[in-house]
C-alpha positions in Angstrom: -9.2 -19.2 10.4 -8.0 -22.6 12.5 -5.3 -24.8 11.0 -4.4 -27.7 13.2 -5.6 -25.9 16.5 -3.9 -22.3 15.5 -5.8 -19.9 14.7 -3.9 -18.1 11.8 -5.1 -14.8 10.2 -5.7 -13.8 6.8 -5.5 -10.1 5.5 -6.1 -9.3 1.5 -5.1 -5.8 1.5 -5.3 -3.7 -1.8 -3.9 0.0 -1.4 -4.5 3.0 -3.3 -3.7 3.9 -7.1 -1.6 5.2 -8.5 -4.5 6.2 -11.6 -2.5 6.9 -14.3 -3.6 6.6 -17.7 -2.3 7.2 -21.2 -2.9 11.3 -21.2 0.1 10.6 -18.2 2.4 10.6 -20.8 2.1 13.9 -21.9 5.2 16.1 -21.1 4.2 19.4 -20.1 5.6 21.3 -17.6 2.5 22.3 -15.9 1.1 18.4 -17.0 3.8 17.0 -15.6 4.0 19.0 -12.0 0.3 18.5 -11.3 1.2 14.6 -12.5 3.8 14.9 -9.9 1.4 16.3 -7.8 -1.3 13.8 -8.0 1.1 10.7 -7.6 3.4 12.6 -4.7 -0.8 12.5 -3.4 -1.5 8.5 -3.9 1.9 7.7 -1.9 0.6 9.7 1.2 -2.9 8.1 0.6 -0.4 4.4 0.7 1.6 5.7 3.5 -1.6 6.7 5.8 -2.7 3.2 4.8 0.1 1.1 5.3 0.2 2.4 9.0 -2.9 1.9 9.5 -3.1 -1.7 8.4 0.2 -1.6 10.3 -1.5 -0.2 13.9 -4.5 -3.0 13.2 -1.9 -5.7 13.1 -0.3 -4.9 16.2 -3.1 -5.9 18.0 -3.0 -9.0 16.7 -1.4 -12.1 18.5 -1.6 -14.9 16.0 0.5 -15.7 13.6 -0.5 -13.2 9.8 -1.0 -13.9 6.3 -0.9 -10.6 4.0 -1.4 -10.6 0.4 -2.1 -7.6 -0.8 -2.2 -5.7 -3.9 0.1 -2.1 -2.8 0.5 -0.6 -6.1 4.0 0.8 -5.7 6.7 -1.2 -5.9 9.3 -2.9 -4.1 11.6 0.1 -3.2 8.4 2.4 -1.7 8.2 3.8 1.5 4.5 2.4 1.8 6.5 -1.5 0.9 9.4 -0.7 3.4 6.4 -0.1 6.5 4.9 -2.8 5.5 7.5 -6.1 5.4 9.2 -3.7 8.3 6.5 -5.3 10.2 
């Protein structure tokens, strides 16, 4: 996008969802462990997505606006990786 004779890059990103449902409130040790593993896997996917975006962004010499749904909290590793860039 060109704004006032300057190029501006706009990103709209939606990262992997945690895919939680009402079933995820069942608290048996076996089900809790499966849910924990699933969430850990999704966090890993989110981290890869952020790292891929950061690589793309490093090649961009223009000013940027990043709009995103991280599907995570402000204290998460994906958020930290994205906001440090």
